[in-house]
N, C-alpha and C positions, 0 to 999 in steps of 0.2 A: 504493499500500500504505500509506503513511505518512498521506495523506488519509482512508483508510478507517477505521484506527485513531483518528485524530482525531476522525471521526464518532462511532464507537463510545464513545468516552471522553464526549463532550459528550451523547449519548444518555443514556447510564449516569447520569452526573451530573444530569442533567435528571429522571430517573426516581427518583433519591434524593431529589431535592427534594420530589417531589410525593409521597413515601411518607408516609402518615400518621403523626404520632407519637403513639404510645400512651399516653404519659404524659398528652397532651392529647386524646385521643380525645373526639369528640362522643357521650358516653353518656348515655342518657336514663333518670334515675332514677326515672320515672313517680311513683308516690305513696310511694315509700321516700326517706325524708331520711336519707342514710347518714354525713354529714359527722361525726358526733360518736356513733360507735359503739362498743358493748361486748360482750364475748365472755363468756357465762355457763354453767357447767355442772361437771361432774366429770371423772373420769378420761379418758372417753372423747374429749372435746373437746380435751383438754388438751394432746394430743401424748405421752401416757404410751404406751410401746410396748416390747415386748421384756422386759416387767415391770418398768420403770422410767421415771422423768421425768429427760430429759435435755435439756440446751439446744438439741441438735440436734431432737428431737423437737418440742420447744416451738415453735422457730421455722419448722417444717414441720407443726404441728398443723392440726386441721379449721378451727378459727377463724382463725388466722394465714392460712392459704390464702383463706378467704372474703376476708379484709382485704386481700390482695393485688389481689382482683379490685376491691374499692371504691378501692383506691390508683391504679388505671389511671383512674379517674374523676376523680381529683385530690383524694379524701378517703381517710381510714381511717389516720391516725396510731395506731400500734400500739405500746403500752408494757407489756411482759410482766416479771414477777419472773423472769428467765432465770435457770437453773442455772449454777454454773461448768463450766469444760470438763471433760471426762471421760465417763465411762460412765453417770452419773447415778445415781439412787437410787429403791429402790421396796422396798415392803412385802414382808417374806418370808412366804409363805403358810406357812410351817412356822417360827414365832418362835420355838419352842423351840431351834433351830439357831443363830439370829441373828434380830435384830429387823429388819434392812436387808440388801439385797442389790443388785449391780449389776445392769445390764441384760444379759440373755442374749446369748450369741454362739454361733454354731454352731462346734463342734470336735469332735474324736473324744472318745468317751466310752467307756471299759471298764465293763461292768456285772459284777455278781457272778458270772457265768460266764465272765468273762475275755473276752467278745466286745468287739471295738472297732466302734463305728458312729458316724456322724454324728449330733450332736443337740444340744440348748442347753445352755450351760455359763455359769455366773454365778459371782460371787464373793460370800462371805460378807462383810460389812463389820464392823468392829469400832467402838466409840462413836466414836472419834476420827475413822475414815474416814466414817461417817456424818455426822458434825458437819460436817464440809467442805461437803456438800450442803445442810445444813439450816440454816446460819448465816444471820439475818435479812438481809434486802437493804433498801435505801433507793432508792426510786424514786418520782418524783412524777408523778400522771397515770395511773395504771397502769388500763388499761382491759381486760385479760385477767384475768378474774374466773373461770377455769376451775381448779378446785381438786379435785386426785384425792382420791378417797374422801370427797366432801361428798355426803350425801344431802340431801334436800329439807328435812327438820326442821331439819337442822344448818344449811342455807342460809338459811331465813327467819326460823329463830327462833334466833339466835346465842347469845342468854344461856343455852340450855339445851342447847349444843353440847359435846360431849367435844371432847377437844384433838385438833388436826389439825395436824401438823407442817409440811404443805404450806402450809395458810392461814397459819400463824403465821410463816411467813419473811417476809412483807411484812405481816404484821397483827398483830405481836406483843401489841401493847396495844390492839388493837380491842376495843371492847364492842358494836359493832353490826355485825360483820362485813360479809357481802356486801350486805345490805340498806344499810348506812352507806357503801358503796363507791357503790352505784349513786345514793343519793340526792346523794352529793357530787359525782359525775361528770355526773348529769343527762344522761344519753344519750338521741339522737335516733333512735336504732336499736338494737337488741339481737339478737345471734346467741345463741340458747338451745338447749341439750342437757340438759335436766334429768331425774330419774328414773331413770337408769340405775343409778344406785348403789343405790336403794331394791330395785330390782329384784334386781339381779345380786350384791349383798351376800348375799342370800338363796341364790341360786343357786350361786354359788362355795363356798359353805359347807354345801352340802347341805342347808340348812335347818336345821342344827345350830344352837341356840342364837339362831337369827334367827326372824323375825317379818315380815309383810306388813302395811301398815297398812289400814283398811277404806277404801271410796272416800269417805265423808263427811270423813275426815282428808285424804285426797290432795287434795280439792277445795278444802278450807282452806289447804293448803300452796300451791296453784297461784293462788287467790285473793288469798293474801298476795303471793306474787312479782308477778303482776301489777299489783297496786297500786303497787309501785315500778317496775316496767317502763314503764306507760303514762303516767306523770305528765307533763304538758305534752303530750299526745296523741303520746306516741310510738311508734313502729311497731317490727316485728321478724319475727324467724323462730324456730320452735321445732319440734323433731323428736321424734318418736315413738320407741317401743322395739321394739327386733327380738326376733325368736324365738331363745331360747337354743340351739335344737337346729341353727341355722346357724353355730355356733362351735365348733371343734375342740376348745376346752377340755372340752366336754361330750359329744363324738361320738368322738374318736380312740380311746378304749380302749372296745372292745365289751364288753357285758353278758355275752357269752357267749364271752369270749377265753381261757377256759383249755383249751389244747389237751392232750389226755392220751391216753396209750397205753392200752390195753386193761387191762393190768396195773396202773397206776396208778389207772385208773377202777375197776376192782373193789376194789382196796384201801380206796380212800376211801368207796366204797359200805358196805363192810364196818363201816368204823369208826364212821361214822354210825349205822348199824342198830344196832350195839352198845351206842350212846348211846342208843337208843331214838327216833332221828330217821330214821325210815322214809321219809319224804316226800322226803329229800334224796339223789338218785340220780345216778350218773354213769355216762357212756359214753365210748367210744372217740371221739377227736376234739373237736369243739367243745364246751364246758361252760359253764353261768352259774355265776358266782362267788356264793359265799355271804355274806349279810348278817345282822345281830341284827333280828329283827322281834318285839317283843313280842306282837302278834297272831297269829304263826306258831306252830304245836306246837313246844314246847320252847324258843321264842323264837328259833328259825333258820329261813332259807329261803333258796331260791336266787332270783336276780335274774331278771326276765321281761323280754321285749322292750318297748322302750318306757320303760325305766328305765335311768338313766345315771350312768357312774362318773367323776368328775372328773379333770382331767390332773395335779392335785396329789398323787393317789394314790401310795405308794411303791410303785414298780414294781420295785426290786430284791427288795422282800421278796414280790411275787407273782411274781416269776421263780424265785426260788432257796428261799423258804421258806415256800412253800405259804400265803402271806397270802391270806385270801379263799376259802381251801379246807379247810384242816385244822383245824377247830373254833377256827379264829381270823378271824371275819368282817371283812370290810371295814367300817370305822367310819363311822359315820353322815355325818360332815363331809366324807367323799369320795364320797356316793353322794345320787342324788336318784331316790326310790323313786317309785311311783305316785301316792300322794295329794301328794306334794311337787311332782311334774309338775303336776298339776291345778292345784294352788295357783298355780304360777307362770304357768301357761296363763291362768287367770282374772285375774289380777293383771295381766298384760302387757296383756289385751284392755282392762280397766278403765282402767289408765292411758292407754292410748292414745284410749279414749274421752274422758277427761277432758281431755287434752291437746289434742285436735281440737276440743271443744267450746270450751275457753278460748281458743284461737287464733281461731276464727271470730267469738266474741264480742268480743274485744279488739283485731279488725282484723290479726291476726298471720298470716304465711304459714305452712303445714303442711308439715313434711317426713314422708312415710310411710316409715319406716326399716324397718318391719316388711315390708313389701312388697319393698322393695329388696334387703334382706339375703336375702330368699327367693330372689331371682334367682340368689345365688351357688351354688345348690345345681346350676343349669346351666352357670353361667359367664356373667359378664358381660366385652364387650369394652371396653376403653378404650385410646384410642390404638393400636390396631391388636392389642394383646395381650390373651389371654383370661385373667381373673382368677376364680378359684373359690374356695370354702370348705375347700379340702383343705391340711391341715397342711404347713407349709414349701412344698411345691411349688405350692400355690394363689397364693402371692404377695400376697394380700390382707391375710391375719392374720400378725401378727408372732409370735416366737416365744414368747409367752405363751398364745396360742392364743385370745386374747379381744380384745385390743385390735388395730387395724388397723397395718399398715406404713404409711409415708409415702406410699408410691404408693397403699395403701387409702385414705388419709386425703385424698389428692387427689380421688380418685373421690367419696367422701362429701361433701367441700366443693362439688365440681359439683353435687350434689343440692342442697344449700342455695342455691347462686346459681341453679339453674333454678327451683326452688319461688319464690325473691324475684321473679324475673323474672315468671313466670306470673302471680303473685299482686298485685303492684304495678303491672306494665306497665311495668317496668324492661329495661334491655338490657345489664345488667353482663356481661362476658364470662366465661366459664368458664376455669378455670385448667390451664396445662399446667405442673406443675413439673418443670423439668428437672434441678433439684438435689435432688428427693426421692428416697430410697433405697428400694429393696425389701430383702429378705433378703440379706446378706453372706456370700458362700460362701467358706470358707478356700480 
């Protein structure tokens, strides 16, 4: 018995000695030279989640997880301008409440009817609380250039950029912005996801006060960006733009979500008829909400299928005060009407064409995120778990309904790695992030 135990111990020790050390694994880089890599982009690749940027999110961002794969090959020093400990900070979609908020957490909420339900809760920050997260940091050799809310024009032409508090945290005195960082760092490889802010700044504001650049301008931006990225024949990977319809921020609240009794429906129809708006009619059951439209009779009309309400709409006002029903139309900042949807679709297609063309022109791998996000409609299995684009229960999107959870970031990072391997003939391992979180339930 003792001899058998000794043989087992000897065998176990031998097998341990033969187990390959992943830190020294024989990984083929192919044509990709990742020894000096940089991550470039806006909110989506930065680790922004649950409506805020936090240290935990940054350390498990898409870019950080791709760099974990590179580190297995012995490369990938990754220096970030990390947030201090805590819930992080995000821009408030309703700045009249406060400019900044904490990351959202799931908790019990009481609505205007006194009904308690599980939903996202956030803290409004006063200026002192916000400054704790926005104080400048000092870090040498930063190679995480993923800056929340940084558009393409602000990225490549910093002299014309408005103030960006996230960029100023580690570049308060910069005059050359991201291009200056790229030039100084001289990366051998770039992990890029740009253009998301240009599309979704328009989308999340319902097109209100926003515009989308024409193709000639977008091509100019990417030409400028690739001038910096490809110095010294550097390579990289760049991702495309997904369809906004795959995100619960735009799909959670149905266009016809006004559930009315027959009495309320008849009463509302009468009120509109008395105002000369006979084209606005309600019935028992599901009804379309009302929006302002200068092209409609009397300047009002009801939403139609294929139009969208954003998650930032005042829900309590809709539930209790007939917002969007009683001569109080939903504001344009919360609605994507048919014309705005068409603009978004055309712009998304145009951006993806330009990005794919520039990637091919400059020998960059391309990640088709439009196709990947569309798969969420049916669900994507990842490490044996099915992820979908359902709000909260789907597991892929965080509580802001737009940015991914850390698990979702892991899934996206693997798509970057697979694209790199396919295009450059490399064998970098995909990442299984055991310390990445999904949504925390109370």
